[in-house]
C-alpha positions as CSV (number, residue, x, y, z in Angstrom):
1,M,-24.2,-8.3,24.4
2,S,-23.1,-10.2,27.4
3,S,-21.3,-12.5,25.3
4,F,-19.2,-9.8,23.8
5,K,-18.4,-8.1,27.2
6,T,-17.1,-11.6,28.5
7,L,-15.1,-11.9,25.4
8,I,-13.6,-8.1,26.0
9,D,-13.2,-9.1,29.4
10,L,-11.2,-12.0,28.5
11,V,-9.3,-9.8,25.8
12,E,-8.4,-7.0,28.7
13,D,-6.4,-9.8,30.9
14,F,-3.7,-9.9,28.5
15,V,-1.2,-7.0,28.0
16,P,-2.0,-5.1,24.8
17,I,0.5,-4.2,22.0
18,E,0.4,-0.1,22.1
19,R,1.0,2.5,19.3
20,G,0.1,5.8,21.0
21,S,-3.4,6.0,21.7
22,D,-4.4,2.7,20.4
23,R,-4.4,-0.9,22.0
24,R,-4.1,-4.1,20.2
25,W,-4.7,-7.4,20.5
26,V,-3.8,-10.4,18.3
27,F,-4.5,-14.1,18.7
28,F,-4.6,-17.1,16.5
29,L,-7.3,-19.3,17.2
30,K,-8.7,-22.8,15.8
31,V,-12.2,-22.5,14.1
32,A,-13.9,-25.1,12.6
33,S,-10.8,-26.7,12.4
34,R,-8.9,-24.0,10.8
35,W,-6.3,-21.5,12.3
36,S,-7.6,-18.3,12.3
37,R,-6.4,-14.9,13.5
38,L,-8.7,-12.2,15.3
39,D,-7.7,-8.4,15.8
40,I,-9.4,-6.8,18.4
41,S,-8.2,-2.7,18.8
42,Q,-9.1,-0.3,21.3
43,Y,-9.3,3.7,21.0
44,D,-11.0,5.9,22.6
45,G,-13.3,3.3,24.8
46,V,-14.5,1.4,21.5
47,Y,-13.3,-2.0,20.6
48,Y,-12.8,-2.9,17.0
49,L,-12.7,-6.8,16.1
50,S,-11.8,-7.8,12.2
51,G,-10.3,-11.2,11.1
52,R,-11.2,-13.9,8.5
53,G,-14.8,-14.6,7.5
54,F,-16.6,-11.9,8.8
55,E,-17.2,-8.3,8.3
56,P,-15.2,-6.1,10.5
57,F,-17.4,-4.3,13.6
58,S,-17.2,-2.4,16.5
59,C,-18.1,-2.9,20.1
60,P,-20.1,-1.6,21.4
61,T,-22.4,-1.1,18.2
62,K,-26.3,-0.1,17.9
63,R,-26.1,-2.1,14.8
64,D,-27.2,-5.9,14.7
65,V,-24.6,-8.2,15.0
66,A,-24.1,-10.2,11.7
67,P,-25.0,-14.0,12.1
68,E,-21.6,-15.3,11.3
69,V,-20.3,-13.1,13.9
70,K,-23.0,-14.6,16.7
71,K,-21.9,-18.2,15.6
72,R,-18.1,-17.5,16.3
73,L,-18.4,-15.8,19.4
74,P,-18.6,-18.8,21.4
75,I,-15.9,-20.0,19.8
76,W,-13.8,-17.4,20.4
77,I,-14.6,-16.9,23.9
78,K,-13.5,-20.7,24.4
79,E,-10.4,-20.7,22.5
80,V,-9.3,-17.6,24.2
81,T,-9.9,-19.1,27.6
82,H,-8.0,-21.9,26.6
83,W,-5.0,-19.5,25.4
84,K,-5.3,-17.7,28.5
85,T,-4.9,-21.0,30.6
86,A,-2.1,-22.0,28.5
87,V,0.5,-18.6,28.8
88,A,-0.5,-18.5,32.6
89,K,1.2,-21.8,33.0
90,N,4.0,-21.0,30.9
91,P,4.1,-18.7,28.2
92,I,7.3,-19.3,26.3
93,A,6.1,-23.2,26.0
94,A,2.5,-21.7,24.6
95,Q,4.2,-19.6,22.2
96,A,6.3,-22.0,20.7
97,L,3.7,-24.5,20.4
98,L,1.4,-22.2,18.8
99,L,3.9,-20.7,16.1
100,K,4.6,-24.6,15.2
101,R,1.3,-25.4,14.8
102,I,-0.1,-21.7,13.0
103,S,-0.7,-22.7,9.5
104,L,1.7,-20.8,6.9
105,Y,-1.3,-19.4,5.2
106,Q,-1.6,-16.8,8.4
107,R,2.1,-15.5,8.5
108,Q,3.9,-13.0,6.9
109,G,6.7,-13.3,5.0
110,V,9.0,-11.6,2.1
111,I,10.3,-13.2,-1.0
112,Q,12.5,-11.8,-3.5
113,R,10.8,-10.6,-6.6
114,K,12.6,-12.4,-9.1
115,N,11.4,-15.9,-7.1
116,V,7.9,-14.6,-7.8
117,R,8.4,-13.9,-11.3
118,I,9.8,-17.3,-12.0
119,L,6.9,-19.5,-10.5
120,L,4.5,-16.4,-11.8
121,P,5.8,-14.9,-15.3
122,G,2.8,-13.2,-15.8
123,W,2.6,-11.4,-12.4
124,M,3.1,-7.7,-12.1
125,P,5.4,-7.6,-15.4
126,V,6.9,-4.5,-14.4
127,S,10.5,-5.2,-15.3
128,S,9.8,-6.6,-19.0
129,E,7.3,-3.9,-20.0
130,L,10.4,-1.6,-20.0
131,T,13.1,-1.5,-22.7
132,G,16.6,-1.9,-21.9
133,D,17.2,1.6,-22.8
134,E,14.2,3.0,-20.8
135,K,15.6,1.3,-17.6
136,R,19.2,2.6,-18.3
137,R,17.7,6.3,-18.7
138,M,15.3,5.8,-16.0
139,A,18.0,4.6,-13.6
140,K,20.0,8.1,-13.8
141,I,16.7,9.8,-13.4
142,L,16.0,8.3,-10.2
143,Q,19.7,8.2,-9.0
144,R,19.7,12.3,-8.8
145,S,18.5,13.3,-5.6
146,L,17.2,16.6,-6.3
147,A,16.1,18.0,-9.7
148,H,16.8,21.6,-11.0
149,P,14.9,23.9,-9.5
150,I,12.1,25.9,-11.4
151,R,12.6,29.7,-10.5
152,A,8.7,30.7,-11.5
153,M,5.8,28.5,-11.8
154,T,2.8,29.5,-13.4
155,L,-0.2,27.5,-14.3
156,D,0.7,27.4,-18.3
157,R,4.0,25.7,-17.1
158,F,2.2,23.5,-15.1
159,L,0.3,22.6,-18.1
160,D,3.3,22.4,-20.2
161,Y,4.2,19.4,-17.9
162,C,0.4,18.3,-18.4
163,R,0.6,18.1,-22.0
164,V,4.3,16.0,-22.2
165,A,2.5,13.9,-19.2
166,Y,-0.2,12.9,-21.3
167,Q,1.3,12.2,-24.5
168,A,4.0,10.0,-22.9
169,N,1.2,7.0,-22.4
170,P,-1.3,7.2,-25.1
171,A,-2.6,3.7,-24.6
172,T,-3.7,4.7,-21.2
173,F,-6.6,7.1,-22.6
174,K,-7.3,5.0,-26.1
175,E,-10.7,3.7,-24.5
176,F,-11.6,7.7,-23.8
177,G,-10.9,8.5,-27.0
178,Y,-7.5,9.9,-26.7
179,R,-6.2,12.5,-29.6
180,P,-2.4,13.5,-30.0
181,G,-1.8,16.9,-30.6
182,L,-4.0,18.8,-27.6
183,S,-2.9,21.6,-25.3
184,G,-2.2,20.9,-21.8
185,R,-5.4,22.2,-20.3
186,K,-7.5,20.2,-22.7
187,Y,-5.7,17.1,-21.8
188,Y,-6.1,18.2,-18.1
189,E,-9.7,19.0,-18.4
190,K,-10.6,15.6,-20.0
191,Y,-8.2,13.0,-18.1
192,A,-7.3,14.6,-14.8
193,D,-9.6,14.1,-11.5
194,G,-11.6,17.1,-12.4
195,R,-11.4,18.3,-9.0
196,H,-9.1,21.1,-9.7
197,G,-9.8,23.1,-6.6
198,G,-9.5,26.5,-8.6
199,L,-6.6,25.8,-10.3
200,L,-7.8,26.3,-13.7
201,D,-9.4,29.8,-12.8
202,I,-6.3,31.3,-12.3
203,K,-4.5,33.5,-14.4
204,P,-2.5,31.2,-17.1
205,G,0.7,33.5,-17.1
206,S,1.4,35.1,-13.9
207,A,3.7,33.5,-11.2
208,K,2.1,35.6,-8.8
209,A,-1.5,34.1,-9.5
210,F,0.0,30.9,-9.0
211,E,1.9,31.7,-5.9
212,R,-0.9,33.0,-4.3
213,W,-3.4,30.0,-5.2
214,H,-0.7,27.7,-4.1
215,R,0.3,29.5,-0.5
216,S,-3.8,29.8,0.2
217,K,-4.2,26.3,0.3
218,S,-7.9,26.4,-1.0
219,W,-7.3,23.5,-2.7
220,S,-7.2,21.5,0.1
221,G,-9.4,18.5,-0.2
222,S,-9.5,19.0,-4.0
223,H,-7.5,16.7,-6.2
224,P,-5.5,19.3,-8.6
225,W,-2.6,17.3,-8.8
226,E,-4.2,13.8,-9.6
227,I,-3.6,13.9,-13.6
228,Y,-4.1,10.3,-14.1
229,R,-7.5,9.2,-12.3
230,G,-7.6,6.0,-9.9
231,G,-8.3,4.9,-6.6
232,N,-7.0,5.8,-3.1
233,S,-3.6,4.1,-4.3
234,T,-3.7,3.6,-7.7
235,H,-3.9,7.2,-9.4
236,I,-0.7,9.1,-10.5
237,D,-0.2,12.7,-8.8
238,M,1.8,15.1,-10.4
239,Y,2.6,17.9,-7.8
240,V,4.1,21.4,-7.7
241,M,5.7,22.2,-4.3
242,R,8.3,24.9,-2.8
243,A,12.1,23.7,-3.4
244,A,13.3,22.1,0.0
245,G,15.2,25.2,1.5
246,Q,14.9,27.6,-1.2
247,S,11.9,29.5,-0.8
248,D,11.9,31.0,-4.1
249,F,12.2,28.1,-6.1
250,W,9.8,25.2,-7.0
251,E,10.0,21.5,-7.5
252,V,7.6,19.2,-9.6
253,H,7.1,15.8,-8.2
254,L,5.9,12.4,-9.6
255,C,4.0,10.1,-7.0
256,A,2.6,6.8,-8.1
257,L,3.0,4.2,-5.1
258,S,1.1,0.9,-7.1
259,S,2.8,-0.9,-9.5
260,T,0.4,-1.1,-11.7
261,R,1.3,2.7,-12.4
262,L,5.1,2.2,-12.3
263,V,5.4,2.0,-15.9
264,E,3.6,4.7,-16.7
265,T,4.8,6.9,-14.1
266,C,8.2,5.9,-15.7
267,R,7.3,6.9,-19.2
268,I,5.9,10.2,-18.0
269,A,9.4,11.1,-16.2
270,L,11.5,10.0,-19.5
271,A,9.1,12.2,-21.4
272,L,9.6,15.3,-19.2
273,T,13.2,14.5,-18.9
274,R,13.5,14.6,-22.7
275,S,11.8,17.8,-23.2
276,G,13.9,19.7,-20.6
277,L,11.2,20.0,-17.6
278,P,12.6,18.8,-14.6
279,V,10.9,16.3,-12.2
280,I,11.2,14.5,-9.0
281,V,10.2,10.8,-8.7
282,D,8.8,10.0,-5.2
283,D,10.0,6.7,-3.8
284,A,12.9,6.6,-6.0
285,E,14.5,3.8,-4.2
286,S,11.8,1.9,-4.4
287,Y,11.4,2.2,-8.5
288,H,14.9,1.4,-8.9
289,D,14.6,-1.7,-7.2
290,R,11.4,-2.8,-8.7
291,I,12.6,-1.9,-12.3
292,L,15.7,-4.1,-11.2
293,D,13.3,-7.0,-10.1
294,Q,15.4,-6.7,-6.8
295,D,12.8,-5.7,-4.3
296,W,10.9,-7.9,-1.8
297,V,7.6,-8.8,-2.3
298,G,5.3,-9.4,0.9
299,V,3.5,-12.8,1.3
300,I,0.2,-11.8,3.2
301,P,-2.2,-14.1,5.3
302,E,-5.2,-15.5,2.8
303,N,-7.6,-13.1,4.4
304,E,-6.0,-10.1,4.0
305,Q,-6.6,-7.7,0.8
306,I,-3.9,-7.5,-1.8
307,G,-4.3,-3.8,-2.5
308,Y,-3.0,-2.6,0.9
309,G,-1.1,-5.2,2.3
310,W,2.4,-3.6,1.9
311,Q,1.1,-1.2,4.7
312,S,1.6,-4.0,7.4
313,F,5.2,-4.4,6.7
314,P,8.1,-2.8,8.0
315,R,9.4,0.0,6.1
316,E,12.5,-1.1,5.9
317,W,11.8,-4.3,3.9
318,G,10.6,-1.8,1.4
319,V,7.8,-3.6,0.3
320,R,5.2,-2.2,-2.0
321,D,3.4,-5.4,-3.9
322,C,2.2,-8.7,-2.1
323,V,1.1,-12.1,-3.3
324,H,-0.8,-14.8,-1.2
325,L,1.0,-17.9,-0.5
326,G,-1.6,-20.1,-2.3
327,W,-1.1,-18.2,-5.5
328,L,2.6,-19.7,-5.0
329,Y,1.9,-23.2,-4.3
330,E,-0.6,-23.4,-7.1
331,A,1.7,-22.1,-9.4
332,I,4.2,-25.1,-7.7
333,A,1.6,-27.5,-8.9
334,K,1.2,-26.5,-12.2
335,S,4.9,-25.9,-13.4
336,K,6.8,-27.9,-11.0
337,V,9.7,-25.7,-11.1
338,C,10.5,-26.3,-7.2
339,S,8.8,-28.3,-3.9
340,R,6.8,-26.5,-1.2
341,R,9.5,-27.5,1.3
342,Q,12.1,-25.6,-1.0
343,L,9.8,-22.5,-1.5
344,R,8.7,-22.5,2.4
345,D,12.8,-22.1,2.8
346,T,13.0,-19.2,0.5
347,I,10.3,-17.0,1.9
348,H,11.8,-15.3,5.0
349,F,9.1,-15.5,7.5
350,L,8.6,-12.1,9.9
351,P,8.3,-12.1,13.6
352,E,4.2,-12.2,14.5
353,D,2.9,-9.7,16.7
354,I,1.3,-12.2,19.2
355,T,-1.2,-11.2,22.7
356,V,0.6,-13.8,25.2
357,F,1.4,-12.0,28.2
358,L,-1.1,-11.6,30.9
359,K,-1.2,-8.3,33.2
360,N,-1.9,-10.6,36.5
361,P,-0.1,-14.1,35.9
């Protein structure tokens, strides 16, 4: 572990990026003639290293270090040492040269969804899967800041919502033997997450029973609201909460961040509204922009995962979906709709967090 100590000692010579109790350093290093990003964060005395081409690991660690990490460690030490020498001499000049040399494959940027759709017409067809009438009606739902509050909520009423929600997307459950005309309870038992946290055990028609169960929070850690099963970011929730500022009323919310569930969520909202069941769609502004193809899509470094890439963008950009630059380059080569230079000018590359300044220059 002495080599790791050498690396950490080098890293600690630089001023970290601080977020609360977390400290973080970001280095762009030349590894095997290619630029590679090395992220190092420190929390509670432990350092966490991540980057391209190796599994993230912590230091100190009791586990054996992967061979690819052992191979890279001397290179990291050498490159961080060179970087330290450069910034000690002239930090501004070092930054300028680095930003000029870094491959765009390692940069973050944003591009308008309409431009992505020109290059990748089959990618994330959010807009094209909804009819013009569905878009217009959905826009009205999204523009309402509040739904009509509900005076009394019961299990039966929630299951009425579920019945309509499942009937709105029969194709979603076709492979699971979908049948029309079932009760809300039957649908929920068949298609929801299953960890209902006691919801199905309360007295069906009692508002007091629902209120007691909801207030008890005994369902915390369970998934009573996950009506369409999925992963951490690819499920659909329909949850009930007290109306803001109105402790005697309830609201029903639809929540599905992933664009892979956006069309289904829109059709649930449309069906509930048509049935006279008031609902609020979370993240309404983002839904509106994605439906109209007028939001920003993130362009993320080639080594980062697409699924959670949006989380690394500033909230004001409203990014919910991401692509890799390589995908767009490949599309240009096939369709020749523009040049690489034109594409680079269309993408707005974001400022980079780069560890530059030394504690004792």
